[in-house]
C-alpha positions in Angstrom: -7.6 -62.0 86.7 -4.3 -63.2 85.2 -2.2 -65.3 87.5 0.9 -63.2 86.7 1.8 -59.7 85.7 5.1 -57.8 85.1 5.6 -54.2 86.1 8.7 -52.1 85.3 9.6 -48.6 86.4 12.4 -46.3 85.1 13.3 -43.1 86.9 15.7 -40.3 86.2 16.2 -37.0 88.2 18.4 -34.0 87.9 19.0 -30.7 89.6 20.6 -27.4 88.5 21.9 -24.8 91.0 23.4 -21.6 89.4 26.4 -19.9 91.0 25.3 -18.0 94.0 22.4 -20.4 94.7 19.7 -17.8 94.0 17.3 -20.6 93.0 17.2 -24.3 92.1 15.6 -26.1 89.2 14.9 -29.8 89.6 13.5 -32.3 87.1 12.2 -35.8 87.1 11.2 -38.2 84.3 9.5 -41.5 84.9 8.4 -44.4 82.7 6.1 -47.1 83.9 5.1 -50.4 82.3 2.0 -51.7 84.0 1.4 -55.3 83.3 -2.1 -55.2 84.6 -3.2 -52.9 81.7 -0.3 -53.8 79.2 0.5 -50.1 78.7 3.4 -47.7 79.1 2.8 -44.5 81.1 5.1 -41.6 81.4 5.1 -38.8 84.0 7.4 -35.9 84.7 8.0 -32.9 87.1 9.9 -29.7 86.5 10.1 -27.5 89.6 11.6 -24.1 90.4 12.4 -23.2 94.0 13.3 -19.6 95.0 14.4 -18.9 98.6 13.3 -15.4 99.8 14.9 -15.1 103.2 12.4 -16.8 105.6 10.1 -17.4 102.6 10.4 -20.0 100.0 8.5 -19.9 96.6 8.0 -23.0 94.5 6.5 -23.5 91.1 6.1 -26.9 89.5 4.7 -28.4 86.3 4.0 -32.1 86.5 2.0 -35.1 85.2 1.0 -38.3 86.9 -0.9 -41.6 86.6 -2.4 -44.1 88.9 -3.3 -47.6 87.7 -6.5 -49.3 88.8 -6.3 -51.6 91.8 -7.0 -55.4 91.6 -9.8 -54.7 94.0 -11.5 -52.5 91.5 -10.9 -54.7 88.5 -11.4 -58.2 89.9 -13.5 -59.4 92.9 -16.4 -61.8 93.4 -19.6 -60.3 92.1 -22.5 -59.9 94.5 -26.0 -58.7 94.6 -26.0 -55.1 93.3 -22.2 -54.9 92.7 -19.9 -56.1 89.9 -16.2 -55.5 89.0 -14.9 -53.7 86.0 -11.9 -55.5 84.4 -11.8 -52.8 81.6 -10.8 -50.0 84.0 -8.1 -47.6 82.7 -5.5 -45.8 84.7 -6.2 -42.4 86.2 -4.1 -39.8 84.4 -3.2 -36.2 85.0 -1.6 -35.0 81.7 -0.7 -31.5 83.0 -0.7 -29.9 86.4 0.6 -26.5 87.6 1.3 -26.0 91.3 2.4 -23.0 93.3 3.7 -23.4 96.8 4.7 -20.7 99.4 6.4 -21.6 102.7 7.5 -19.5 105.7 9.5 -20.5 108.7 10.3 -18.4 111.7 9.9 -17.8 115.4 6.7 -16.4 117.0 6.5 -15.9 120.8 9.3 -18.4 121.3 7.8 -21.1 119.2 9.2 -22.4 115.9 6.4 -21.9 113.4 6.1 -23.3 109.8 3.4 -22.2 107.4 2.7 -23.6 104.0 0.1 -22.7 101.3 -0.2 -24.5 98.0 -2.6 -24.2 95.1 -2.8 -26.5 92.0 -4.8 -26.9 88.7 -4.7 -30.1 86.7 -7.6 -32.0 85.1 -7.8 -35.8 85.5 -8.6 -38.2 82.7 -10.3 -41.3 83.8 -10.9 -40.8 87.5 -12.1 -44.0 89.0 -15.6 -43.4 90.5 -17.9 -45.9 92.1 -21.5 -45.3 91.3 -24.6 -47.4 90.5 -25.7 -47.6 86.9 -29.3 -47.5 85.5 -29.8 -51.1 86.9 -28.8 -49.8 90.4 -25.7 -52.0 90.2 -22.6 -50.5 91.8 -19.4 -50.7 89.7 -16.2 -48.6 89.3 -15.9 -46.6 86.1 -13.6 -44.0 84.5 -14.8 -40.4 84.4 -13.0 -37.3 83.1 -13.0 -34.5 85.7 -11.9 -30.9 86.1 -9.7 -30.6 89.2 -8.2 -27.7 91.2 -7.7 -26.9 94.8 -5.3 -25.9 97.5 -4.1 -26.6 101.0 -2.9 -24.4 103.9 -0.9 -25.9 106.7 0.4 -24.5 110.1 2.7 -26.2 112.6 4.2 -24.7 115.8 6.7 -26.3 118.2 8.0 -25.2 121.6 11.7 -26.0 121.7 12.7 -27.8 124.9 9.2 -28.6 125.8 8.3 -31.1 123.1 4.9 -29.7 122.4 3.8 -29.6 118.8 0.4 -28.3 117.5 -0.8 -28.1 114.0 -3.7 -27.7 111.6 -4.6 -27.8 107.9 -7.4 -26.9 105.6 -8.0 -28.4 102.2 -10.1 -27.3 99.3 -10.6 -29.8 96.5 -12.8 -28.8 93.6 -13.5 -31.9 91.4 -16.3 -31.4 88.9 -17.5 -33.5 85.9 -15.9 -32.5 82.6 -19.1 -32.4 80.6 -21.5 -29.6 79.5 -23.7 -28.2 82.2 -21.7 -29.8 85.1 -19.0 -27.3 85.7 -20.1 -26.7 89.3 -21.3 -30.3 90.2 -18.8 -31.9 92.7 -18.0 -35.5 91.8 -20.1 -37.9 94.0 -18.6 -38.7 97.4 -15.7 -36.2 96.9 -15.8 -33.6 99.8 -14.9 -30.1 98.7 -13.6 -29.1 102.1 -11.6 -31.1 104.7 -9.4 -30.2 107.6 -7.3 -31.4 110.6 -6.2 -30.2 114.0 -3.7 -31.9 116.1 -1.6 -31.6 119.3 1.3 -33.7 120.3 3.9 -34.0 123.1 7.2 -35.9 123.2 9.5 -36.3 126.2 12.3 -38.8 126.3 11.1 -42.1 124.8 7.4 -41.2 125.2 5.1 -39.5 122.7 1.4 -38.6 122.8 -0.8 -37.3 120.0 -4.4 -36.2 119.7 -5.8 -35.4 116.2 -9.2 -34.7 114.7 -10.0 -34.9 111.0 -13.0 -33.3 109.3 -14.7 -34.9 106.3 -16.8 -32.2 104.6 -20.2 -32.4 103.1 -20.6 -34.5 99.9 -23.2 -35.6 97.4 -24.1 -39.3 97.0 -25.2 -38.7 93.4 -23.7 -36.8 90.4 -25.9 -33.8 91.1 -26.1 -31.2 93.9 -29.0 -33.0 95.8 -29.3 -35.1 98.9 -26.2 -33.5 100.5 -24.6 -35.6 103.3 -23.5 -33.7 106.4 -19.8 -33.5 107.2 -18.3 -35.2 110.4 -15.3 -35.2 112.7 -13.3 -38.2 113.8 -10.7 -38.1 116.6 -7.6 -40.3 117.1 -5.4 -40.7 120.2 -2.0 -42.2 120.1 0.6 -43.0 122.8 4.0 -44.3 121.7 7.3 -45.3 123.2 10.8 -46.1 121.8 12.8 -49.1 123.1 16.4 -50.3 122.7 17.2 -54.0 122.8 20.9 -54.6 122.3 21.5 -53.9 118.6 17.8 -53.3 117.9 15.5 -50.4 118.3 11.7 -50.7 118.5 8.8 -48.3 118.6 5.4 -49.3 120.0 2.1 -47.5 119.6 -1.2 -47.9 121.3 -3.8 -46.1 119.0 -7.5 -45.5 119.6 -9.2 -44.6 116.3 -12.6 -42.9 116.4 -12.1 -42.1 120.0 -15.7 -40.9 120.5 -17.2 -43.9 118.7 -18.3 -41.9 115.7 -19.8 -44.3 113.1 -20.3 -41.8 110.2 -18.5 -42.8 107.0 -17.7 -41.4 103.6 -20.2 -43.6 101.8 -23.9 -43.4 102.7 -25.4 -46.7 104.2 -21.9 -48.1 104.9 -21.3 -47.0 108.5 -17.9 -47.4 110.1 -17.7 -49.8 113.1 -16.7 -46.9 115.3 -14.1 -47.0 118.1 -11.1 -49.2 117.3 -8.1 -50.2 119.4 -4.8 -50.8 117.5 -1.5 -51.9 118.8 1.6 -51.5 116.6 5.2 -52.6 117.0 8.1 -51.8 114.6 11.6 -53.1 115.0 14.8 -52.3 113.1 18.6 -52.6 113.6 19.8 -49.6 115.5 22.4 -47.4 113.7 
């Protein structure tokens, strides 16, 4: 790996609101020089948002890129694993997204619902797989990509109770003949979350479970791995110290000691206790 690299980012945004405010149009243009790959990358977003009383409709066209990490390109080789310094950035040349949101009151609770769908193929997705020598290494793979997400949140005003859930569909298949329905290895097609939280005064509590769906360990629909749930519990408190504010969290990850992991044969250590403290000047 080079001892030095230089990155540069340029970003310009704009918004147009016609008289009467019937809709808004926003745009964003970005330019990125990535020293790790010595290349310029450009990306953009043009979005239309139309409020419809309690509903909101949004349509966007965008592009994106994601450079490879140093961890993928350079690390110490081992038995059955090697880096790939020639990795290219992941690129989404064109993506269309449609988003529909609703906010209102149901049985005294403030409810927010959002549904979004998108379609945008990816050039050079970084995928870790063994080659014909059974040596694991990251490589760039062109994929067809589409999906959507539905999200629901409800809050009881004055009580501090917040519940929510989401469901995600991600269809990522190989962009090659005869593989239109083969999900990319270790990319779950379905995922979801459910959560409940409570906040009163300086205290907060949250319990959340996340579902990782079934996935294939090879680039073919065989040897499917079962999905699994993991649960997290968090208790937090806000503090004031003179001109400073602090927030502490005691978090138990994988509460029920689940050791299932995304990658086969690499189990998670299970239940983990984490203590976090954040401090900042109070406003």
